[in-house]
N, C-alpha and C positions, 0 to 999 in steps of 0.2 A: 409489459413483459420484461423480465430481468434476464439478461443474457450473461452467463458466466463463461468467459472465454476458455476454450479448450486449446491451449497452446503448449501442451506437453510438460507442464509443471506439476509437482506433486501436491499432496494434501487437499485433494478435491472433495472427497466424500464428506468430510466434516463441514466444509464450507457450504456445500449444496444442502445438506441436512439442516444446517442452521438457518439459511435463507428461507428454506421451505416452511419453517415455523411461522413465517409472517407473510408469505405469498404463495399462492397456488400456481403462479405463472412464472416458474423458474426453469430455464433451459440451459443445458451445458452444451456448447456448440462452437464450431468454427465455420459454420455456414454463413457466408457473407450476406445473403438475402435476409436471413433471420436476424443477424446482427444489425442490419440497416433499419429493421423495424422495431428494434428493442427500445424501450423507454429508458432503461438503465443498463450500464455495463459494469461487470466486476472482473478485475484482473487478479486472480488468486495465486496461491501456490508457494511452495518452497523451491529452492534451486539456485542456480547461478545466473548472474546478470547477463553474461555474454550468450549463454544458451537460450535464455528467455527472449532476448532481442533477435537472435538468429531464427528461432522458431516462428516468431511473429512475422518476420520478413519472408520466410519460406512459405508461410501459409497465406501471405498477402493480406495480413490483418492490420498492418500499420496504417494504410489510408482509411480503413474502416474506423479505427480508433479515433484518428484525428477528425474525421467527418462527424462522428458522434459528438465529440467535444465542441466542434465548431457550431453545432446546432444547439448548444447549451443544454445538452442532456447530461444527467448525472453519471459520473464514473467513479468507481471505488477501486483503489489499488491496495492489496494486502500483502505484506511481507515483500517478496521479490516483485510482486505487482506494484507495490509502493515505490520501491527503489527505482524501477525503470521509468517512473513518471518524471524523474529528474534528467539533467542534461547528459551526464556521463558517469562512468565508474572506472576505477583503476584496479578492480578485482582481478583482472587477468593480465596485469601489467608484466610484460616480458622485458621492457627496457624503460628507462626513466622518461616520464612524461606521457607514456602511452595510456590511452583510455579507450573504452568502448562507449559509443554514443547511445543515449537512452531516447525516450520519447520527447524530451525537452518540453513537456507540458508545464513543468514547474522549474523555476530557477533553483539551482543547487547541484552539488556534486556528491557522489557516493564514494566514501573513503573508509578504510579500515580503522577500527579503534586504535588509538595511539598505544604503542608498546610502553607500558609502565609497570613497575614492580608490583607484583601481586594481582595485576589485572588478568582476569580470566576471559579468554576469547575462544569460542563464541559467548556472547551474552545470551544465556539460556535460562529460562525459568520465569518466575513471577517477579514483577517489578511495578513500582507505582507510577501513575501519571502525575506529573507535577505542573504547577503553573497553568492550569486550564484557563484559557483565554477569557478575559472579562468581556471581550467583544461577543456579539451574538454568534453562537456556534450552533449549526444545525446538527452536526454529527454527534456532538457530546451533550446534547440536551438531556438533562436528568442524570448525568454522570458526575459523581462527586470528585473533587480534587483529592488525590491520594488513592484513587481506586486502583486495584491491582489488575494488570493485564499480563498475558503470557507472551514472552519474547523468545526468539531464537534467531540470532544473526551475528555476523562478525563485522559487518559494514554498516555505516550510518550516513545520513545526509549532513553536509556542511554547507555554509554559505546560503542558507535559505532565508528569504525575506521574513522578518519578524512578524509582519502582519498576516502572513500565510501559515504561521504555526499556531495551531489551536491548543496543543499540549506538548510538553516535553517530558523527558525521562532522564533520571540521573544514574549514571553507571560509573562506579569508581571515581567519583568526583567530576565527571564530564556530563554536561547537559546536552542532549541531542533532541532534534525534533521527532516526536513520536506520532503526532497527528497533524496533518496539513489539510487546509481547506482553501481553495482558490477558485472562485466562480463556481462552476459545476463539477470541479475536480476535488476528490476527497481521497485521503490515504492514511493508512495505519501501518506502522512498522511492526507492530505486534499482530497476533492472530486473534481477532475478536471472536471467531467461532470456537476458540479454545479457552476463552477468558471468562467463563461462568456468566452470571446474570448481567454484569455490566458490559461485557463484550457482546452478548446477544442484544442488549439494548442499543448498542451502536449500530448493529446490522438492522435492527428494527427502525432506528432513526433514518438510516440511509434509504430504506424502502419507502418510508413515509415522506421523504423529500419531494 
């Protein structure tokens, strides 16, 4: 069973529809008993880092996520679900140095794209995956270097361990981690469910893990 977590973030319909192309056992839930039985978890959605973490806390889903990972069961984070895998974010910074803590399942910090001349934020639209790892990658099996994916975000991870980055993306001269794989933890900054055949292939790969 694949449990897609219902924690109040948007863009759910297209994600559920895409996953259902490859599995007949996809549920959208916040029920702790169902989540405990799930073979795989998906953290989907659009939205803000702080709101995502607050919702997970209020729904008592944080221990369930960590328990799932501790049992070496696959977890996939998409967009905001990807960003909260990391240690913290300064998206809602009201004073210097203030951050919101994430799940801390992956080392790294979520920070806004640097303000540079002619840089458009948010990063929105189609962009290429670059430097797909030469290491064995389960999530990107069959995905060609340079494949286009659909992005929409203003923040990106920094300080990520090189060995945990499976693919990067270049935006106005800055390379940032676009796909991570760490043990049973997987994540994409882009929306695979909106990224045509290669994006759907990534979801299929996750289901086959």
